[in-house]
C-alpha positions in Angstrom: 14.5 27.7 23.3 17.8 28.1 25.1 20.8 26.3 23.8 22.2 24.3 26.7 25.7 24.7 25.3 25.5 28.5 25.9 26.3 29.3 29.5 24.5 32.6 29.4 21.3 31.0 27.8 21.5 33.4 24.8 21.1 30.7 22.2 23.0 32.7 19.6 21.5 36.0 20.4 23.4 39.3 20.0 25.3 40.7 22.9 22.2 42.3 24.4 20.5 38.9 24.6 17.5 39.6 22.4 17.1 38.1 18.9 15.5 40.4 16.3 11.9 39.3 15.5 12.7 38.9 11.8 15.6 36.5 12.7 13.3 34.5 15.0 10.6 34.2 12.3 13.3 33.1 9.8 14.4 30.4 12.2 10.8 29.3 12.8 10.2 29.1 9.0 13.4 27.0 8.6 12.3 24.6 11.3 8.8 24.3 9.8 10.2 23.7 6.4 12.5 21.0 7.8 9.5 19.3 9.5 7.4 19.6 6.3 10.3 18.0 4.3 10.5 15.1 6.8 6.7 14.6 6.7 6.8 14.6 2.9 9.6 12.0 2.9 7.5 9.8 5.3 4.5 10.3 3.1 6.4 9.4 -0.1 7.8 6.3 1.7 4.3 5.3 2.8 2.9 5.8 -0.7 5.7 3.5 -2.1 5.0 0.9 0.5 1.2 1.0 -0.3 1.9 0.6 -4.0 4.2 -2.3 -3.4 1.5 -4.0 -1.3 -1.1 -3.3 -4.0 1.2 -4.9 -6.6 1.8 -7.9 -4.4 -1.9 -8.3 -3.5 -3.1 -8.0 -7.1 -0.4 -10.1 -8.9 1.0 -12.8 -6.5 -0.5 -16.2 -6.2 -1.8 -17.7 -3.0 0.5 -20.7 -2.5 0.2 -24.0 -0.9 2.6 -22.7 1.7 0.2 -19.8 2.4 -2.7 -22.2 2.8 -0.6 -24.4 5.1 0.2 -21.5 7.4 -3.5 -20.6 7.6 -4.4 -24.3 8.3 -1.8 -24.5 11.1 -3.0 -21.3 12.6 -6.7 -22.4 12.5 -5.8 -25.6 14.3 -3.8 -23.8 17.0 -6.6 -21.3 17.5 -9.3 -24.1 17.7 -7.2 -25.8 20.4 -7.4 -22.5 22.4 -11.2 -22.3 21.9 -11.2 -19.7 19.2 -13.8 -20.0 16.5 -12.5 -17.6 13.8 -9.4 -16.2 12.2 -8.7 -13.2 10.0 -6.9 -14.6 6.9 -6.6 -11.4 5.0 -6.8 -7.6 5.6 -6.7 -5.1 2.8 -7.9 -1.7 1.8 -11.5 -1.5 0.6 -10.3 0.1 -2.7 -8.9 -3.3 -3.6 -12.5 -4.4 -4.0 -14.1 -3.9 -7.4 -16.8 -1.7 -5.8 -14.7 -0.1 -3.0 -16.2 -2.5 -0.4 -19.8 -1.4 -0.9 -21.2 -5.0 -1.3 -19.4 -6.2 1.8 -20.5 -3.1 3.8 -24.1 -3.7 2.8 -23.8 -7.5 3.4 -25.0 -8.2 -0.1 -25.2 -11.9 -1.0 -23.0 -11.5 -4.1 -20.2 -9.7 -2.1 -17.6 -12.3 -3.3 -17.9 -11.0 -6.8 -16.3 -7.7 -5.6 -13.1 -9.5 -4.5 -9.9 -9.1 -6.5 -6.3 -10.3 -6.3 -5.3 -12.5 -3.3 -8.7 -12.1 -1.7 -10.5 -13.5 -4.7 -8.0 -16.4 -4.7 -8.6 -17.1 -1.0 -12.3 -17.1 -1.6 -11.9 -19.6 -4.5 -9.7 -21.8 -2.3 -12.2 -21.7 0.5 -15.2 -22.5 -1.8 -13.5 -25.5 -3.3 -11.6 -26.9 -0.3 -12.8 -25.6 3.0 -16.6 -25.0 2.5 -17.2 -28.7 1.8 -15.6 -29.4 5.2 -18.0 -27.0 7.0 -15.8 -24.0 7.3 -17.4 -20.6 6.7 -15.9 -17.4 5.2 -17.1 -13.9 5.9 -15.9 -10.5 5.0 -16.5 -7.4 7.0 -15.5 -3.7 7.0 -12.9 -3.3 9.8 -12.9 0.5 10.1 -14.4 3.7 8.7 -11.7 6.4 8.7 -13.4 9.8 8.3 -16.7 8.0 7.8 -15.5 6.2 4.6 -15.2 2.4 4.2 -11.6 1.6 5.2 -10.1 -1.8 5.5 -11.7 -5.2 4.8 -11.1 -8.4 6.7 -11.7 -11.9 5.4 -12.4 -14.4 8.2 -12.6 -18.1 8.2 -14.9 -19.6 10.9 -15.4 -23.1 12.2 
């Protein structure tokens, strides 16, 4: 509360040392408004980042380079004794049903996948499943009791 640059510790107070309550409330309101503006700026930036990820997830193609990176990671993990790897993580609202089928472990959960998750499922079904690899999806978290993020895991 005291301004270290003021030798008498008055922090801009009148000669008597006391700040009128109205001035103090005004300063508090200004600080709160400043903090709110900063939070709104962070929130807006986060919304833009989320929208950019949504566009990428829904419109970009899973490339051979992507599959190659997954394959290399799987091989490295297997050498260390691991038996699974999360190949994708995305918000449940990217699923056609908001993640309900995955949450309930319904047999037709793959039909709820969209975008890159759907492409990864298709790649697994045609390329990795015949080699004995498994693919599972699970809800990773439940913020405020609601289905949050989904993870797609390849297992061997």
